[in-house]
N, C-alpha and C positions, 0 to 999 in steps of 0.2 A: 504494500500500500504506500502510495505517495500522497499524503493528505495535505490539502491546502485549505485555508480558511479565508473567506472574503467577507468584507464588512460593507459592501455596497451592492447595488442591483445591476451593475454593468455586466453585459454578456451572459445573462441568465436566460436559459431556455424555459420560458414560462409554461410551456406544455409539459416539460419534465416535472415542474413543481406540481401541476395538476395530477400527473400520473403517479407521482410518489404519494401524494395525499390519498388518492384513490386506493393505491396498493396497500397502504397501512390502515385503511378503513376510516379515514377522517373525511370531514366535509371538503369537497373540492368543487371548483367551478372551471370555466374555460380560462386558459392562460392569461388573457388580458385582464380578468378580474383580479387574479393573484398579483399580477404586475402592479396594478393600481394600489392594492392593499399593502404590498411590501414597500413600494415607493412612498406611500404616505405614513409609513411607520417611523418611529424615532430611532430604533436600532434594528439592524438586520444582520443575520449570520448565515452564510452559505458554506457548506463543506463539500469539497470535491476530492475524488480520488483520481489523480491525473486531471483529465478534463470532464470526468463523469460526475454529475451532481448526485450526491449520496445522502444529503441531509440539509436541513435549514430550520430557521426559526426567526421570530420577530417579536418586537415589543412596541406597543403604542404607549406614549408617555407625555406628561407635561414637562419632562426633563428636569424637574425640581424635586418632587416628592412622591409622585404616584406613577406606576407603570403596570401594564397588563401584558402578559406573555401569551402569544398565539402561535399556532402552526408549527410546533416542534415536531418534526418528522424525520425519520431515518429509514432508508431502504432496509427491508428485513434482513438481507444478507450481511448488512453492516451493523445490525443491532447487537448489543452485548459487548461492544468494543470501545465503550466510553465516548462515542461520538455524540450521542444525545446529551450526555453530561457536559461535554465540551461546548456544545451550542448554548446550553443554559448558562454555564459559567461565563462565557463570553458576553452574553446579553447582560448578565448581572454586572459584569466588569465595566461595560459601556456606560451604565447609569447607576453607579454604586450608591448614590445618596437616596435612591427611591425605595419605597415599599412596593412589593410586587404581588399581584394576584394572577390567578389563572384558573381555568377549569381543565381538568384532565379527562381524557377518554376513560369511560368506566373500565376498571381493571389496570389502569396505568398509574394509579395514585402512588403506588409503592416507588416508582421511578422518581417522582417528585419528592416524596418523603426522604429518599436518599440524598436529595439535593437540599435538604433542610427546610422544605416547605411544610407547613402545618395545615391540617384541615380546618376550615372555618366553620363556625357555628351559625353565622348570620348571613352566609352567602345567599343571594337571591338572583334570579334571572328572568328576563322577559324575552322569549325567543319568538321569532316570526312564525316558525312552525312548531308550536309548543307541543302538539300531540306527538310529532316525530321525535322530538328531544326527550319526551317522557318515555316513549317506547325504547329509545336507545339507552335509557338509564341515567340521563343527566339530571332529571328533575323528579320530584315526588308526584 
């Protein structure tokens, strides 16, 4: 493996972003939607093996005190190799003064607990497709 980390959106194949999100069972859209989401984020991290996109993540933030992490995804064949942890660590490093929140895919909470995230007792959500999110285990 020849791992490279990138902190900007230059030369990213947005269809690969969609494909990776789909492959790992996360919400995905056509590439141009992800391009806009990542370009409008405060911090972005892309991980490549040579020129192959293998993982990524992003945070939206005010840059001062609050941030939310989204779209942490790693190709299945690269999972278990600390790449997801490196993505999260780099996002935290880019805006270290912030409190961070996120929602994990059901079953992935342990990954974030290993990164020192704690479960919240007061988290709330208002989803566009609330029934789907309930069926997927995100809400009660």
